[in-house]
C-alpha positions as CSV (number, residue, x, y, z in Angstrom):
1,M,17.7,-50.1,-3.3
2,R,17.5,-46.3,-4.1
3,T,18.8,-45.4,-7.5
4,K,21.1,-42.3,-8.1
5,K,18.3,-40.6,-10.1
6,Q,15.8,-41.2,-7.3
7,S,18.1,-39.7,-4.7
8,R,18.2,-36.4,-6.6
9,T,14.5,-36.0,-7.0
10,T,13.1,-37.5,-3.8
11,P,13.6,-35.8,-0.4
12,L,15.5,-37.7,2.2
13,R,12.9,-39.5,4.4
14,R,13.4,-39.5,8.1
15,M,11.3,-40.5,11.1
16,G,8.5,-38.0,11.4
17,G,8.9,-36.4,8.0
18,Y,11.3,-35.4,5.3
19,A,14.7,-33.8,6.0
20,V,14.4,-30.1,5.3
21,D,17.1,-27.6,6.1
22,P,15.6,-25.2,8.7
23,W,18.3,-22.5,7.9
24,K,17.2,-22.5,4.2
25,S,13.6,-21.9,5.3
26,A,14.8,-19.1,7.7
27,R,16.8,-17.5,4.9
28,R,13.8,-17.5,2.6
29,T,11.6,-16.0,5.3
30,A,14.2,-13.3,6.1
31,A,14.5,-12.5,2.4
32,L,10.7,-12.1,2.1
33,V,10.6,-9.8,5.1
34,L,13.3,-7.6,3.6
35,F,11.5,-7.6,0.3
36,G,8.3,-6.4,2.0
37,W,10.0,-3.5,3.7
38,A,11.9,-2.6,0.6
39,A,8.7,-2.6,-1.4
40,A,7.0,-0.2,1.0
41,A,10.1,2.1,1.1
42,A,10.4,2.0,-2.7
43,T,6.8,3.0,-3.2
44,T,7.1,5.8,-0.8
45,W,10.4,7.0,-2.4
46,I,8.8,6.9,-5.9
47,A,5.8,8.9,-4.6
48,H,8.2,11.6,-3.5
49,L,9.9,11.7,-6.8
50,A,6.7,11.7,-8.8
51,L,4.8,14.3,-6.8
52,G,1.7,15.3,-8.8
53,W,1.7,12.0,-10.7
54,E,-0.1,9.6,-8.4
55,A,-0.6,7.0,-11.1
56,V,3.2,6.2,-11.1
57,P,3.6,5.1,-7.4
58,I,0.2,3.4,-7.6
59,M,1.2,1.2,-10.5
60,V,4.7,0.5,-9.1
61,G,3.3,-0.2,-5.6
62,T,0.6,-2.5,-6.9
63,A,3.1,-4.5,-8.9
64,L,5.3,-4.8,-5.7
65,C,2.3,-5.9,-3.6
66,V,1.4,-8.6,-6.1
67,A,5.0,-9.8,-6.2
68,F,5.0,-10.0,-2.4
69,A,1.7,-12.0,-2.4
70,V,3.0,-14.4,-5.0
71,T,6.3,-14.9,-3.1
72,L,4.3,-15.4,0.1
73,A,2.3,-18.1,-1.5
74,L,5.4,-19.9,-2.7
75,L,7.0,-19.7,0.7
76,H,3.8,-20.8,2.5
77,R,2.9,-23.5,-0.1
78,A,-0.7,-22.3,0.2
79,F,-2.8,-19.4,-1.1
80,W,-5.0,-18.3,1.8
81,L,-2.3,-16.2,3.6
82,A,-1.4,-14.5,0.3
83,V,-5.0,-13.5,-0.2
84,L,-5.1,-12.1,3.4
85,S,-1.9,-10.1,2.6
86,A,-4.0,-7.8,0.4
87,V,-5.4,-6.0,3.4
88,P,-2.1,-4.7,4.8
89,A,-1.0,-4.2,1.2
90,L,-3.9,-1.7,0.9
91,F,-2.6,0.2,3.9
92,I,0.9,0.2,2.5
93,L,-0.2,1.4,-0.9
94,I,-2.5,4.2,0.5
95,G,0.0,5.2,3.1
96,A,3.0,5.4,0.7
97,V,1.1,7.2,-2.1
98,D,-0.6,9.8,0.2
99,Y,2.2,10.4,2.7
100,A,4.5,12.2,0.2
101,P,2.1,15.0,-0.9
102,E,0.7,15.4,2.6
103,A,4.1,15.7,4.1
104,V,4.8,18.5,1.5
105,L,1.7,20.3,2.5
106,E,2.5,20.1,6.2
107,R,6.0,21.4,5.5
108,R,5.5,24.3,3.1
109,G,1.7,24.5,2.7
110,V,-0.3,27.7,3.1
111,R,-3.4,27.5,5.2
112,E,-6.4,29.6,4.1
113,R,-10.0,30.1,5.0
114,V,-12.1,29.9,1.9
115,E,-15.8,29.8,0.8
116,I,-17.1,27.5,-1.9
117,V,-18.8,29.6,-4.6
118,A,-19.2,27.1,-7.4
119,D,-19.3,23.4,-8.0
120,S,-18.5,21.8,-11.4
121,A,-20.8,18.9,-10.6
122,T,-23.9,21.1,-10.1
123,G,-26.7,20.1,-12.4
124,T,-24.9,16.9,-13.5
125,A,-24.9,13.3,-12.5
126,S,-21.1,13.4,-11.8
127,D,-19.7,12.9,-8.3
128,N,-16.4,14.4,-9.2
129,H,-16.4,17.9,-7.8
130,R,-14.1,20.8,-8.6
131,F,-14.9,23.6,-6.3
132,T,-14.3,27.2,-7.1
133,L,-13.0,29.0,-3.9
134,R,-13.1,32.6,-2.7
135,A,-10.5,33.8,-0.2
136,T,-11.3,36.1,2.7
137,D,-10.2,39.1,0.7
138,G,-12.9,38.4,-1.9
139,S,-10.5,37.1,-4.6
140,L,-11.1,33.8,-6.4
141,L,-8.4,31.3,-6.2
142,E,-7.1,30.0,-9.5
143,E,-6.7,26.4,-8.1
144,K,-9.8,24.3,-7.7
145,L,-10.4,22.0,-4.8
146,E,-11.1,18.5,-6.1
147,Y,-13.4,16.1,-4.2
148,N,-14.4,12.7,-5.5
149,G,-17.6,11.2,-4.2
150,D,-20.9,12.5,-2.7
151,V,-20.4,11.2,0.8
152,W,-19.5,14.1,3.2
153,A,-18.9,16.3,0.1
154,P,-18.8,20.0,0.8
155,E,-21.5,22.2,-0.8
156,V,-21.6,25.7,-2.3
157,G,-21.7,28.2,0.4
158,D,-19.7,26.2,2.9
159,R,-16.7,27.8,4.5
160,L,-13.6,25.6,5.2
161,D,-9.9,25.7,5.7
162,V,-7.6,24.4,3.0
163,V,-3.9,23.9,2.7
164,R,-2.3,24.7,-0.7
165,D,1.1,24.3,-2.1
166,P,2.6,27.7,-3.0
167,E,4.7,26.0,-5.7
168,G,1.7,24.4,-7.2
169,V,3.2,20.9,-7.3
170,V,0.8,19.2,-4.9
171,P,-3.0,19.7,-5.2
172,M,-4.6,21.6,-2.3
173,E,-6.5,19.7,0.3
174,Q,-8.9,20.4,3.1
175,A,-6.9,21.2,6.2
176,D,-8.5,18.5,8.3
177,H,-7.7,15.8,5.7
178,V,-3.9,16.5,5.8
179,D,-2.4,13.9,8.2
180,A,1.1,12.8,7.1
181,S,1.8,11.1,10.4
182,G,-1.4,9.1,10.1
183,R,-0.5,8.0,6.6
184,L,3.0,7.0,7.8
185,S,1.5,5.0,10.7
186,G,-0.7,3.1,8.3
187,L,2.3,2.4,6.1
188,V,4.4,1.1,8.9
189,G,1.5,-0.9,10.3
190,G,1.0,-2.6,7.0
191,A,4.7,-3.4,6.7
192,V,4.7,-4.9,10.3
193,T,1.7,-7.0,9.4
194,W,3.5,-8.2,6.3
195,T,6.4,-9.2,8.5
196,L,4.3,-11.3,10.8
197,M,2.6,-13.0,7.8
198,A,6.1,-13.7,6.3
199,V,7.2,-15.4,9.5
200,L,4.0,-17.4,9.7
201,A,4.4,-18.4,6.1
202,G,8.0,-19.4,6.6
203,R,7.1,-21.6,9.6
204,R,4.0,-23.3,8.0
205,G,5.9,-23.7,4.7
206,H,8.7,-25.4,6.4
207,V,6.3,-27.8,8.1
208,R,4.6,-28.5,4.8
209,R,7.9,-29.3,3.1
210,R,8.8,-31.7,6.0
211,L,5.5,-33.5,5.3
212,G,6.3,-33.7,1.6
213,R,3.6,-31.2,0.4
214,E,5.7,-29.4,-2.2
215,S,2.9,-28.3,-4.4
216,I,0.8,-25.2,-3.6
217,W,-2.1,-26.3,-5.7
218,G,-3.3,-28.6,-2.9
219,G,-3.1,-25.8,-0.3
220,L,-5.8,-23.5,-1.4
221,L,-7.3,-23.7,2.1
């Protein structure tokens, strides 16, 4: 005969598995989906508020992505899907952080044809370049074009088009690197992938609970 204490701690066993409320699993799944979209929107909103301070949305966005992964693991009762969620999280983070400044440049940016006349990394082992630019009228621009890395890096003497913010809030970029719609597409694509993962996690987590597998430690694979 089942004791009162046992009835509180042991799931009700039925034929084919334990009795688990499917609506509770559905509510948990819906809550995670909403959290994922809210995290993407919040990171984008903070990136707009903190224009010129990329570290702020990066830190906030990273924390929200980690929170989503942890919650996904708890819902799924396993870790592998949470690990895979890092890929769309990267698209969300890059899209959210880069969309705001590039949208500003597309909206109010000034496009100019310039020539690179100096590179701060010349003669050094650094791959962080700060290019001095000369406009078509022969004047030197006060703002430097920053480029990190040596792959496809421009060189002194190259001519290229740049887009700069007349208000000086957003750093200038090469014109062919400004693609706000592309960043937004990556952001939305990452959020959609998160949604599919949350639905899969909710379904598989529900099944695992029916089978009595409440601990996630046994679900590493």
